C-alpha positions as a printed NumPy array, in Angstrom:
array([[ 29.018,  37.04 ,  69.336],
       [ 26.67 ,  34.586,  71.604],
       [ 24.008,  36.744,  71.482],
       [ 23.856,  36.549,  67.496],
       [ 24.157,  32.998,  67.161],
       [ 21.186,  32.438,  69.754],
       [ 19.27 ,  34.809,  67.434],
       [ 19.94 ,  32.72 ,  64.735],
       [ 19.45 ,  29.689,  66.271],
       [ 16.338,  30.944,  67.591],
       [ 15.096,  32.325,  64.434],
       [ 15.636,  28.677,  63.038],
       [ 13.398,  27.089,  65.777],
       [ 10.366,  29.362,  64.732],
       [ 10.694,  28.534,  60.999],
       [ 10.995,  25.065,  62.082],
       [  7.496,  25.5  ,  64.384],
       [  6.016,  27.238,  61.758],
       [  6.81 ,  24.857,  59.402],
       [  5.031,  22.334,  61.02 ],
       [  1.869,  24.015,  62.265],
       [  1.706,  24.861,  58.165],
       [  2.161,  20.727,  58.126],
       [ -0.495,  20.045,  60.923],
       [ -2.837,  22.855,  59.262],
       [ -2.27 ,  21.51 ,  55.448],
       [ -2.684,  17.882,  56.838],
       [ -6.091,  19.181,  58.809],
       [ -6.998,  20.727,  56.023],
       [ -6.796,  17.92 ,  53.678],
       [ -8.471,  15.793,  56.231],
       [-11.32 ,  17.881,  56.359],
       [-11.382,  18.275,  53.248],
       [-11.679,  14.886,  52.155],
       [-13.867,  13.709,  55.202],
       [-16.637,  17.015,  54.299],
       [-16.547,  18.161,  50.427],
       [-14.694,  14.856,  49.2  ],
       [-16.209,  11.276,  49.633],
       [-13.1  ,   9.274,  47.906],
       [-11.45 ,   8.851,  50.894],
       [-14.635,   6.803,  52.312],
       [-14.952,   4.656,  49.601],
       [-11.422,   3.852,  49.268],
       [-12.673,   2.992,  53.156],
       [-15.299,   1.029,  52.246],
       [-13.511,  -1.1  ,  49.583],
       [-11.229,  -2.579,  52.221],
       [-14.35 ,  -4.116,  54.575],
       [-17.233,  -3.894,  51.569],
       [-18.031,  -5.543,  48.558],
       [-21.671,  -4.851,  45.843],
       [-22.31 ,  -8.167,  45.135],
       [-25.076,  -8.967,  42.232],
       [-27.904, -12.05 ,  42.957],
       [-29.748, -13.674,  41.371],
       [-33.14 , -13.322,  42.492],
       [-34.997, -16.716,  43.851],
       [-36.622, -18.127,  40.966],
       [-40.803, -18.961,  41.291],
       [-42.066, -22.298,  42.542],
       [-44.235, -24.448,  39.912],
       [-47.203, -26.474,  41.457],
       [-49.148, -29.344,  40.517],
       [-53.031, -28.594,  40.118],
       [-53.673, -29.892,  43.709],
       [-50.641, -27.61 ,  45.494],
       [-48.356, -30.547,  45.435],
       [-44.235, -28.5  ,  44.592],
       [-43.087, -29.906,  41.043],
       [-40.211, -27.357,  41.263],
       [-38.709, -25.115,  43.933],
       [-35.482, -23.668,  44.431],
       [-33.712, -24.047,  47.504],
       [-29.891, -22.298,  48.71 ],
       [-26.976, -24.41 ,  47.121],
       [-22.809, -23.297,  48.577],
       [-20.971, -22.369,  45.653],
       [-17.001, -21.57 ,  45.679],
       [-16.068, -18.124,  45.038],
       [-12.702, -16.012,  44.892],
       [-11.919, -12.081,  44.71 ],
       [ -8.504, -10.615,  44.634],
       [ -6.91 , -11.09 ,  47.655],
       [ -6.497, -14.732,  46.16 ],
       [ -3.881, -13.243,  44.162],
       [ -1.605, -13.011,  46.842],
       [ -0.617, -16.836,  47.024],
       [ -2.75 , -18.567,  43.677],
       [ -0.166, -21.148,  43.89 ],
       [ -0.695, -22.718,  47.599],
       [ -4.594, -21.909,  47.539],
       [ -4.553, -24.044,  43.905],
       [ -2.647, -26.677,  45.532],
       [ -5.133, -27.156,  48.146],
       [ -8.648, -26.353,  46.085],
       [ -7.525, -28.552,  42.935],
       [ -8.669, -31.774,  44.784],
       [-11.543, -30.43 ,  46.104],
       [-13.261, -29.038,  42.639],
       [-11.701, -31.854,  40.415],
       [ -9.942, -28.696,  38.486],
       [ -6.41 , -29.273,  37.278],
       [ -3.688, -27.477,  39.72 ],
       [ -2.746, -25.121,  36.752],
       [ -5.559, -24.237,  35.539],
       [ -7.272, -23.181,  38.737],
       [ -3.428, -20.938,  39.805],
       [ -3.915, -19.624,  36.384],
       [ -7.563, -18.624,  37.348],
       [ -6.42 , -17.511,  40.638],
       [ -3.763, -15.336,  39.662],
       [ -5.443, -12.782,  37.267],
       [ -8.415, -12.601,  39.727],
       [ -9.336,  -8.881,  40.431],
       [-12.585,  -9.429,  41.527],
       [-15.389, -11.519,  42.367],
       [-16.324, -14.551,  40.703],
       [-17.398, -18.042,  40.776],
       [-14.777, -21.085,  40.903],
       [-17.643, -23.548,  41.141],
       [-21.283, -23.88 ,  41.164],
       [-23.711, -25.969,  43.427],
       [-20.485, -27.876,  44.781],
       [-21.527, -30.716,  47.394],
       [-22.566, -29.676,  50.839],
       [-19.31 , -31.665,  51.988],
       [-17.333, -30.248,  50.076],
       [-18.25 , -26.782,  50.717],
       [-17.706, -26.919,  55.054],
       [-13.997, -28.594,  53.626],
       [-13.207, -25.555,  52.072],
       [-14.742, -23.682,  54.918],
       [-12.449, -26.005,  57.324],
       [ -8.82 , -24.531,  54.623],
       [ -9.546, -20.94 ,  55.617],
       [ -7.771, -19.937,  52.399],
       [ -7.33 , -16.223,  51.562],
       [ -9.802, -14.647,  49.06 ],
       [-11.634, -17.709,  49.057],
       [-15.374, -18.387,  50.289],
       [-18.724, -20.041,  50.048],
       [-21.75 , -18.094,  48.987],
       [-25.443, -19.828,  49.183],
       [-27.062, -19.311,  45.925],
       [-30.481, -20.352,  44.482],
       [-30.478, -23.304,  42.596],
       [-33.167, -25.017,  41.067],
       [-35.015, -28.789,  42.278],
       [-37.349, -31.024,  41.68 ],
       [-38.6  , -32.914,  44.728],
       [-39.846, -35.658,  42.017],
       [-36.998, -36.005,  39.935],
       [-38.133, -37.299,  36.79 ],
       [-41.929, -37.203,  37.161],
       [-43.282, -34.853,  33.912],
       [-39.669, -33.877,  33.658],
       [-40.776, -33.214,  29.723],
       [-43.273, -31.14 ,  30.6  ],
       [-41.552, -28.654,  33.116],
       [-37.947, -28.916,  31.36 ],
       [-35.032, -27.409,  33.95 ],
       [-33.17 , -24.532,  34.95 ],
       [-29.658, -24.713,  33.801],
       [-26.847, -23.534,  36.112],
       [-27.243, -19.825,  35.026],
       [-30.953, -19.685,  36.679],
       [-32.382, -19.838,  32.96 ],
       [-35.471, -22.051,  31.992],
       [-34.899, -24.291,  29.149],
       [-36.937, -26.882,  28.198],
       [-41.009, -26.737,  28.657],
       [-42.305, -25.083,  31.599],
       [-39.084, -23.579,  32.871],
       [-38.848, -21.917,  29.034],
       [-42.276, -21.314,  28.736],
       [-42.949, -19.241,  31.889],
       [-39.105, -17.82 ,  31.973],
       [-40.393, -14.508,  32.617],
       [-42.852, -14.947,  35.42 ],
       [-40.698, -17.617,  37.37 ],
       [-36.949, -15.899,  37.1  ],
       [-37.719, -11.911,  38.658],
       [-35.136,  -9.872,  38.922],
       [-31.838,  -9.96 ,  40.199],
       [-30.651,  -7.233,  42.562],
       [-27.209,  -6.185,  44.168],
       [-26.209,  -6.123,  47.702],
       [-23.463,  -4.619,  49.779],
       [-21.76 ,  -6.8  ,  51.931],
       [-18.592,  -6.762,  54.229],
       [-15.648,  -8.638,  54.361],
       [-13.495, -10.301,  56.852],
       [ -9.804,  -9.243,  56.442],
       [ -9.2  , -11.963,  54.488],
       [-11.609, -10.719,  51.628],
       [-14.649, -13.152,  52.559],
       [-18.323, -12.56 ,  52.241],
       [-19.89 , -12.606,  55.783],
       [-22.496, -14.276,  54.951],
       [-25.316, -12.928,  57.726],
       [-25.423, -10.26 ,  55.941],
       [-26.439, -11.762,  52.239],
       [-30.317, -11.615,  52.294],
       [-32.385, -11.298,  48.902],
       [-35.159,  -8.91 ,  49.169],
       [-38.953, -10.725,  49.038],
       [-40.026,  -8.385,  46.27 ],
       [-37.686,  -9.305,  43.595],
       [-38.152, -12.9  ,  43.565],
       [-40.017, -15.028,  40.387],
       [-43.741, -15.852,  40.453],
       [-45.591, -18.939,  41.319],
       [-47.653, -20.751,  39.048],
       [-49.918, -23.606,  39.149],
       [-50.327, -26.141,  36.325],
       [-53.325, -28.076,  34.848],
       [-51.616, -31.433,  35.745],
       [-52.358, -33.808,  38.772],
       [-49.672, -35.081,  39.732],
       [-50.864, -38.169,  41.412],
       [-52.544, -38.396,  37.007],
       [-49.229, -37.999,  36.106],
       [-47.727, -40.867,  38.225],
       [-50.601, -43.06 ,  36.699],
       [-50.458, -42.352,  33.655],
       [-46.42 , -42.878,  33.515],
       [-46.062, -46.155,  35.261],
       [-48.692, -47.547,  32.931],
       [-46.595, -46.295,  29.955],
       [-43.516, -47.502,  30.883],
       [-45.736, -51.009,  31.37 ],
       [-46.451, -50.918,  27.897],
       [-43.567, -49.548,  26.654],
       [-41.461, -52.725,  28.564],
       [-44.119, -54.982,  26.7  ],
       [-43.996, -53.82 ,  23.174],
       [-40.599, -53.127,  23.251],
       [-41.072, -49.371,  21.742],
       [-38.1  , -47.572,  21.421],
       [-40.17 , -44.743,  22.86 ],
       [-43.893, -43.239,  24.318],
       [-46.316, -40.601,  24.396],
       [-49.932, -40.869,  26.754],
       [-51.717, -37.56 ,  26.838],
       [-54.887, -37.191,  28.873],
       [-57.127, -34.006,  28.996],
       [-60.183, -32.507,  29.698],
       [-62.163, -32.223,  26.774],
       [-64.237, -29.664,  27.971],
       [-61.568, -27.181,  29.305],
       [-58.328, -28.414,  27.283],
       [-56.77 , -28.675,  30.726],
       [-53.984, -31.215,  30.296],
       [-54.564, -33.521,  33.511],
       [-51.274, -35.985,  32.463],
       [-48.444, -35.953,  29.773],
       [-46.091, -39.258,  30.399],
       [-42.789, -39.631,  28.071],
       [-40.941, -42.378,  27.97 ],
       [-37.74 , -42.501,  28.249],
       [-37.789, -39.842,  30.781],
       [-34.72 , -37.858,  32.316],
       [-33.818, -36.317,  35.609],
       [-34.28 , -32.765,  35.651],
       [-31.906, -32.462,  38.584],
       [-29.273, -34.09 ,  36.567],
       [-29.757, -32.309,  33.286],
       [-25.982, -31.415,  32.641],
       [-25.843, -35.594,  32.441],
       [-27.95 , -35.77 ,  29.385],
       [-28.087, -34.988,  25.975],
       [-29.982, -31.785,  25.184],
       [-32.374, -33.328,  22.165],
       [-33.401, -36.341,  24.951],
       [-34.978, -33.314,  27.016],
       [-37.427, -32.618,  24.45 ],
       [-40.865, -33.353,  24.78 ],
       [-41.978, -35.977,  22.102],
       [-45.696, -34.777,  22.603],
       [-45.773, -31.506,  21.581],
       [-41.929, -31.856,  19.471],
       [-42.262, -34.645,  17.42 ],
       [-44.736, -34.972,  14.558],
       [-45.364, -38.276,  12.797],
       [-48.33 , -40.284,  10.547],
       [-51.526, -40.932,  12.959],
       [-52.265, -43.782,  10.58 ],
       [-56.024, -44.714,  11.263],
       [-56.785, -42.965,  13.997],
       [-57.437, -40.4  ,  11.426],
       [-60.68 , -41.914,   9.844],
       [-62.398, -41.076,  12.872],
       [-62.482, -37.406,  11.641],
       [-62.514, -38.342,   8.639],
       [-66.02 , -39.532,   9.198],
       [-66.827, -36.444,  11.159],
       [-65.863, -34.327,   8.551],
       [-67.991, -36.01 ,   5.81 ],
       [-71.052, -36.223,   7.876],
       [-70.422, -32.676,   9.116],
       [-69.953, -31.324,   5.524],
       [-73.58 , -33.522,   4.543],
       [-70.819, -35.675,   2.193],
       [-73.017, -38.931,   3.367],
       [-75.855, -40.159,   6.061],
       [-74.749, -41.837,   8.935],
       [-76.426, -44.946,   7.464],
       [-74.362, -45.212,   3.936],
       [-72.971, -48.431,   3.563],
       [-69.55 , -48.747,   1.305],
       [-68.264, -51.865,  -1.122],
       [-65.047, -52.516,   0.593],
       [-63.908, -54.996,  -2.787],
       [-63.025, -57.822,  -0.257],
       [-59.837, -55.787,   0.702],
       [-58.25 , -54.72 ,  -2.488],
       [-59.239, -51.698,  -4.586],
       [-57.84 , -50.274,  -7.766],
       [-57.204, -46.556,  -7.94 ],
       [-54.512, -45.057, -10.917],
       [-51.231, -45.528,  -9.452],
       [-51.639, -47.78 ,  -6.408],
       [-53.885, -50.848,  -4.942],
       [-55.55 , -49.835,  -1.505],
       [-55.784, -53.003,   0.695],
       [-57.007, -54.025,   3.763],
       [-55.695, -56.181,   6.592],
       [-58.525, -58.365,   5.994],
       [-61.161, -58.619,   3.461],
       [-64.245, -57.057,   3.9  ],
       [-67.692, -56.554,   1.871],
       [-70.666, -54.31 ,   1.876],
       [-69.949, -52.334,   5.269],
       [-71.657, -49.476,   6.985],
       [-69.848, -46.653,   7.92 ],
       [-69.442, -47.525,  11.928],
       [-68.258, -50.885,  10.664],
       [-65.659, -48.997,   8.305],
       [-64.284, -47.435,  11.662],
       [-64.798, -50.647,  13.559],
       [-62.583, -52.894,  11.295],
       [-60.295, -49.925,  10.09 ],
       [-61.017, -50.592,   6.499],
       [-58.424, -48.579,   4.203],
       [-60.558, -48.943,   1.439],
       [-63.624, -47.821,   3.339],
       [-61.653, -44.694,   3.897],
       [-60.767, -44.141,   0.405],
       [-64.253, -43.933,  -0.404],
       [-65.44 , -42.065,   1.738],
       [-62.527, -39.233,   1.41 ],
       [-63.22 , -39.312,  -2.332],
       [-66.821, -38.703,  -1.819],
       [-66.387, -35.777,   0.86 ],
       [-63.526, -34.264,  -2.146],
       [-60.006, -32.794,  -1.941],
       [-61.076, -29.682,  -0.679],
       [-63.637, -30.12 ,   1.97 ],
       [-61.417, -32.643,   3.548],
       [-58.404, -30.56 ,   3.886],
       [-60.604, -27.608,   5.405],
       [-62.152, -29.798,   7.886],
       [-58.87 , -31.109,   8.511],
       [-57.268, -27.857,   9.579],
       [-60.747, -26.878,  11.133],
       [-59.665, -29.73 ,  13.826],
       [-56.181, -28.069,  14.255],
       [-53.926, -29.963,  11.999],
       [-51.292, -28.615,  10.455],
       [-51.223, -25.586,  12.774],
       [-50.328, -24.619,  15.916],
       [-52.246, -25.495,  18.788],
       [-52.186, -22.282,  20.812],
       [-50.837, -23.884,  24.207],
       [-47.457, -21.777,  24.275],
       [-44.932, -24.833,  24.524],
       [-41.801, -23.505,  23.298],
       [-40.583, -24.736,  19.89 ],
       [-44.171, -26.585,  19.77 ],
       [-44.014, -28.517,  16.205],
       [-47.135, -27.429,  14.071],
       [-47.311, -31.156,  12.197],
       [-47.165, -31.044,   8.39 ],
       [-50.675, -30.67 ,   5.673],
       [-50.148, -30.324,   2.586],
       [-52.799, -28.029,   0.73 ],
       [-55.417, -29.937,  -1.056],
       [-53.887, -27.791,  -4.208],
       [-50.613, -30.281,  -4.328],
       [-52.944, -33.626,  -3.494],
       [-52.91 , -36.379,  -6.086],
       [-55.765, -38.925,  -6.276],
       [-52.886, -41.501,  -4.194],
       [-51.928, -38.308,  -2.219],
       [-56.076, -38.207,  -1.307],
       [-56.713, -41.817,  -0.67 ],
       [-53.564, -42.433,   1.708],
       [-54.557, -38.739,   3.772],
       [-58.087, -40.918,   4.155],
       [-56.362, -43.521,   6.318],
       [-53.453, -41.505,   7.88 ],
       [-50.726, -41.538,   5.238],
       [-49.263, -38.183,   3.76 ],
       [-49.537, -35.872,   7.086],
       [-47.881, -35.928,  10.293],
       [-49.389, -34.416,  13.297],
       [-48.107, -34.198,  17.687],
       [-49.701, -36.175,  19.748],
       [-50.787, -33.113,  21.439],
       [-52.382, -32.122,  18.281],
       [-54.423, -35.11 ,  18.129],
       [-55.696, -35.092,  21.793],
       [-56.956, -31.41 ,  21.082],
       [-59.195, -32.961,  17.607],
       [-60.563, -36.084,  19.746],
       [-61.634, -33.419,  22.252],
       [-63.959, -31.666,  20.308],
       [-65.552, -34.885,  18.761],
       [-65.986, -35.539,  23.029],
       [-67.474, -32.061,  23.86 ],
       [-70.19 , -32.143,  21.307],
       [-67.998, -30.135,  18.47 ],
       [-65.693, -27.452,  19.995],
       [-61.887, -26.887,  19.315],
       [-60.385, -26.192,  22.632],
       [-56.693, -24.912,  22.888],
       [-54.714, -27.003,  25.017],
       [-53.818, -25.323,  28.51 ],
       [-50.774, -26.512,  31.184],
       [-50.886, -23.226,  33.167],
       [-54.127, -22.807,  35.747],
       [-52.951, -20.208,  37.923],
       [-50.53 , -17.738,  38.824],
       [-49.371, -15.347,  41.392],
       [-46.864, -12.678,  42.738],
       [-45.304, -12.617,  45.672],
       [-47.453, -12.536,  49.287],
       [-50.065, -12.246,  46.903],
       [-53.384, -14.661,  45.928],
       [-53.458, -16.923,  43.193],
       [-54.808, -15.125,  40.084],
       [-56.822, -17.748,  38.22 ],
       [-56.299, -17.934,  34.013],
       [-59.609, -19.124,  31.99 ],
       [-59.581, -20.955,  29.414],
       [-59.767, -19.241,  26.292],
       [-62.509, -19.213,  23.911],
       [-63.1  , -22.038,  21.467],
       [-64.042, -22.409,  18.047],
       [-66.979, -24.919,  16.521],
       [-65.877, -27.676,  14.322],
       [-68.948, -29.938,  14.618],
       [-72.249, -29.466,  14.594],
       [-72.871, -31.259,  18.555],
       [-75.806, -34.204,  16.808],
       [-72.644, -34.655,  13.774],
       [-70.069, -35.507,  16.906],
       [-72.309, -37.58 ,  18.916],
       [-73.008, -39.752,  16.138],
       [-69.34 , -40.234,  15.213],
       [-68.831, -40.789,  19.02 ],
       [-71.309, -43.258,  19.017],
       [-69.624, -44.87 ,  15.945],
       [-66.086, -44.888,  17.619],
       [-67.605, -47.342,  20.565],
       [-68.113, -49.6  ,  17.812],
       [-64.328, -49.72 ,  17.856],
       [-64.106, -50.791,  21.696],
       [-66.532, -53.691,  21.258],
       [-66.101, -57.157,  21.402],
       [-65.321, -57.509,  17.829],
       [-63.619, -54.108,  17.297],
       [-59.597, -52.983,  16.93 ],
       [-59.804, -51.531,  19.973],
       [-61.536, -54.232,  22.546],
       [-58.086, -53.99 ,  24.393],
       [-59.269, -50.464,  25.562],
       [-62.531, -51.729,  27.26 ],
       [-63.111, -51.128,  30.427],
       [-65.512, -52.445,  32.88 ],
       [-68.996, -51.269,  33.164],
       [-68.593, -48.003,  31.108],
       [-68.752, -47.075,  27.176],
       [-65.745, -46.502,  25.558],
       [-65.297, -44.993,  22.164],
       [-61.785, -44.776,  20.037],
       [-59.991, -45.597,  17.247],
       [-56.682, -47.558,  16.768],
       [-54.247, -46.903,  14.584],
       [-51.146, -48.447,  13.187],
       [-48.611, -45.948,  11.132],
       [-45.965, -47.514,   9.237],
       [-42.334, -45.67 ,   9.717],
       [-41.27 , -43.951,   6.5  ],
       [-37.737, -45.954,   5.749],
       [-35.383, -42.921,   4.125],
       [-32.904, -45.328,   2.877],
       [-35.216, -47.345,   0.99 ],
       [-37.636, -44.713,  -0.32 ],
       [-40.761, -46.899,   1.065],
       [-42.478, -47.192,   4.098],
       [-41.25 , -50.122,   5.994],
       [-42.802, -53.592,   6.631],
       [-41.202, -53.74 ,  10.54 ],
       [-41.187, -50.643,  11.894],
       [-44.608, -48.604,  13.392],
       [-46.096, -46.295,  15.223],
       [-48.924, -47.513,  17.916],
       [-51.624, -45.489,  18.116],
       [-54.351, -45.552,  20.283],
       [-57.138, -42.949,  21.079],
       [-60.144, -42.592,  23.642],
       [-62.667, -40.907,  25.42 ],
       [-64.304, -42.423,  28.669],
       [-66.97 , -42.805,  29.422],
       [-68.34 , -42.195,  26.199],
       [-72.358, -41.486,  27.109],
       [-70.542, -38.755,  29.731],
       [-67.164, -37.305,  28.883],
       [-64.362, -36.687,  31.029],
       [-61.377, -37.902,  29.462],
       [-59.609, -37.212,  25.858],
       [-56.402, -39.375,  26.285],
       [-53.479, -40.544,  23.588],
       [-51.503, -42.998,  23.18 ],
       [-48.712, -43.57 ,  20.907],
       [-45.482, -46.301,  21.023],
       [-42.785, -45.865,  18.724],
       [-41.784, -48.853,  17.066],
       [-43.251, -51.848,  19.039],
       [-41.971, -54.922,  18.169],
       [-43.895, -57.453,  16.617],
       [-46.268, -59.603,  17.052],
       [-47.475, -56.444,  19.297],
       [-46.959, -53.658,  17.011],
       [-50.425, -52.988,  16.375],
       [-52.512, -50.066,  17.903],
       [-54.938, -52.669,  18.813],
       [-52.636, -54.758,  20.945],
       [-49.494, -52.53 ,  21.833],
       [-51.146, -49.291,  22.749],
       [-55.809, -50.111,  23.001],
       [-54.144, -51.392,  26.66 ],
       [-51.799, -48.859,  27.919],
       [-55.278, -46.496,  27.14 ],
       [-57.21 , -48.606,  29.285],
       [-54.463, -48.505,  32.294],
       [-54.346, -44.813,  31.942],
       [-57.899, -44.316,  31.578],
       [-58.913, -46.916,  34.716],
       [-56.621, -45.163,  37.308],
       [-57.154, -41.728,  36.124],
       [-61.253, -42.488,  36.369],
       [-60.623, -44.086,  40.251],
       [-58.887, -40.847,  41.306],
       [-62.531, -38.812,  40.106],
       [-64.404, -41.149,  41.437],
       [-65.44 , -43.463,  39.059],
       [-64.188, -47.418,  39.649],
       [-63.646, -49.827,  36.628],
       [-60.96 , -51.853,  35.611],
       [-59.475, -52.303,  31.826],
       [-61.707, -55.074,  30.165],
       [-59.358, -57.975,  29.64 ],
       [-61.105, -59.358,  25.705],
       [-61.055, -62.79 ,  24.866],
       [-59.398, -64.34 ,  22.383],
       [-61.753, -66.74 ,  21.346],
       [-61.1  , -70.298,  19.131],
       [-64.168, -71.996,  17.65 ],
       [-64.323, -75.61 ,  18.683],
       [-66.574, -78.43 ,  17.441],
       [-68.138, -80.997,  19.991],
       [-66.863, -83.847,  20.343],
       [-69.687, -86.548,  19.894],
       [-71.772, -87.427,  22.694],
       [-74.533, -90.416,  23.308],
       [-76.93 , -87.753,  22.614],
       [-76.403, -87.587,  19.019],
       [-79.902, -85.182,  18.956],
       [-78.642, -82.75 ,  20.921],
       [-75.267, -82.157,  19.159],
       [-77.661, -81.921,  16.364],
       [-79.414, -79.321,  17.594],
       [-76.43 , -77.291,  19.316],
       [-74.974, -77.639,  15.417],
       [-77.947, -76.535,  13.651],
       [-78.549, -73.259,  15.84 ],
       [-74.723, -72.562,  15.124],
       [-73.851, -73.589,  18.485],
       [-70.204, -73.44 ,  18.057],
       [-69.341, -73.046,  21.439],
       [-66.946, -70.049,  21.15 ],
       [-64.719, -70.341,  24.182],
       [-61.511, -67.959,  25.839],
       [-57.905, -69.203,  25.34 ],
       [-55.112, -68.362,  28.065],
       [-52.734, -66.121,  26.527],
       [-49.136, -66.826,  27.076],
       [-46.578, -64.172,  27.965],
       [-43.515, -66.082,  28.375],
       [-43.177, -68.633,  30.807],
       [-46.368, -66.834,  32.186],
       [-49.98 , -66.603,  31.112],
       [-53.314, -64.153,  31.24 ],
       [-56.012, -65.412,  32.982],
       [-59.75 , -64.788,  30.922],
       [-62.66 , -64.775,  32.425],
       [-63.939, -67.829,  32.815],
       [-67.179, -66.803,  34.209],
       [-70.187, -68.511,  32.544],
       [-68.355, -72.137,  31.487],
       [-69.134, -75.701,  32.801],
       [-66.234, -77.7  ,  34.067],
       [-65.94 , -79.809,  30.954],
       [-65.306, -76.112,  29.152],
       [-62.824, -74.953,  31.849],
       [-60.827, -78.062,  31.197],
       [-60.584, -77.495,  27.027],
       [-59.722, -73.97 ,  27.836],
       [-56.825, -75.208,  30.821],
       [-55.572, -78.155,  28.927],
       [-52.602, -77.193,  27.211],
       [-51.48 , -74.949,  30.153],
       [-49.52 , -76.153,  33.651],
       [-52.351, -74.631,  35.71 ],
       [-53.39 , -76.428,  38.38 ],
       [-57.208, -76.363,  38.366],
       [-59.09 , -76.487,  41.432],
       [-63.205, -76.939,  40.787],
       [-65.28 , -76.753,  43.624],
       [-69.457, -77.206,  43.181],
       [-71.382, -78.127,  40.151],
       [-73.252, -76.373,  37.427],
       [-70.991, -72.911,  35.645],
       [-68.196, -70.858,  37.474],
       [-69.64 , -68.277,  39.092],
       [-66.479, -66.676,  40.712],
       [-62.404, -67.569,  40.027],
       [-59.308, -67.052,  42.112],
       [-56.658, -65.22 ,  40.7  ],
       [-59.207, -62.782,  38.783],
       [-59.629, -62.33 ,  35.484],
       [-56.375, -60.419,  33.883],
       [-54.31 , -61.522,  36.151],
       [-50.692, -62.705,  34.999],
       [-49.946, -66.138,  36.457],
       [-46.072, -66.601,  36.99 ],
       [-44.067, -69.447,  37.194],
       [-44.359, -70.787,  40.779],
       [-47.887, -70.082,  41.494],
       [-50.056, -72.277,  39.059],
       [-53.566, -72.867,  41.253],
       [-56.313, -71.978,  39.668],
       [-59.289, -72.071,  42.16 ],
       [-62.957, -72.078,  40.062],
       [-66.608, -71.961,  42.102],
       [-69.095, -73.328,  40.582],
       [-72.718, -73.489,  40.735],
       [-76.317, -74.858,  39.274],
       [-78.439, -71.054,  39.512],
       [-75.546, -68.882,  37.186],
       [-76.77 , -68.33 ,  33.52 ],
       [-74.173, -68.835,  30.899],
       [-72.527, -66.109,  29.619],
       [-72.867, -64.721,  26.339],
       [-69.999, -65.649,  23.849]])
């Protein structure tokens, strides 16, 4: 009996041993299969310790023409969550909500359904990131991702545009050069710690995936000069906004493009999208009398008139069917240069009629109006220029002096450059060079230009425009000391939608000019939107801005000059003296003295140039001011302190003049 039981127990034990061996063999076989023939086990293991992230490429930098960085990418901390954050969603949300500024219920709901990697907040302050790291929350971590920064803040903001929170270029160069700047996103496998956080030491971006750099034609120094002058002009005139563009007329390079008001692209989320546009490229308005320059050039080019021709300007009122054309001041017989100098509408209409509708329209198109400039700037406006077949007599008349068509400031600058460079229409250029990572710069040559005017016609038109900046021209405030300046003023009435007519209180003040006129280096256009009376005209509001921009930028080119403050003059009859013969002689020679006056600017005064005046004449000029005049020497003024053009404020009232017998009196 015992032997049979013992045998049975042995059999059972053998079966158990066999079963155990079979289990071990099966497990071993499964392990071999998983480790050798099936990689799913390895993948599951890796999934617990590693994660695949898609990282945006570092965006290329934007430089000015001299290498100054205008836009670059830097690492910014962003807060992310992974699946492990679900385990303690309520507690995690309670800690994170006050730091991220997100309501607790909203954050908890987002964490509770988290199944993969996702950002909770982008570009948080460094201090916030450090506080979150110190909390050591499960499934919550900090990842540094590239973000756009603009070190000079609002400098050239309208040209640069900005890159949004997802790294896509929006507005301006950032949008236009998106493909080149952006680079290629890439995936990288990173290790996680036990709490699901990415180990930052492993996050690297391949250099070859980075975006390319670009160099603009802008000069940051000239840009700053233009913005400073434009800001002062907007403030002084009470304008709503303003634009100032400076272009190399030979290459089309835009050296400066200032716009006011501006914005800080680092804070783009705090500005309305419409306020981040470039007015110079996107806004088209009527050019006013600046268009007379192109009318005259067109008429000369087409042979419709000769430079010596003259026109009767009808004493300022010229009746055409359906309208009376008027000038601000009456004029009779005027030559072409004088029509430009005084900006006669009547004279312009007569030139336009002599040119004819078809030729007038075709020449405006040849100057680039009504078409894209080819700059490549996003959403650039082409302006408005109707076909000549749609022009009535009144339309043709008003277009002759700049009403009834719209242009952008960039279009006007391009057309002006054609007169300045001898008749070639160049394309405005913003990008001068590009380079890939670790590669040299590749220059982008200017595109070929089409001819608009014969060189001699362009030279003749430019010479006529110098008269506009003469002492009795509408653009005299654009003058520069020691340099020849050519230009044209424009005061465009704005259309009033409510009344259906042109406004008598809202204007766009224009000035466009070329310096130096005898060897053009710069073509500059200034536009001020709705400057306030009495400084609402192109000559009083925009021309002084031009002078400041031109003087500052020419000094960057090694040409020293300063704005030449024009003298406002009053004619006075000499007081009777004992020498009646002397007085009679002076009057018979029409020598009634032309004296400057001190222009009042609130509590301050703008000092004119007093050199060449006698002590008596200085007394007449300063009689009604609160200036304390200190005179030394005898004869006429040879030096003054403060200098001409100085604004003398309250509390600084001394004007020191030195007179000398050897100084000849200046011309009036």
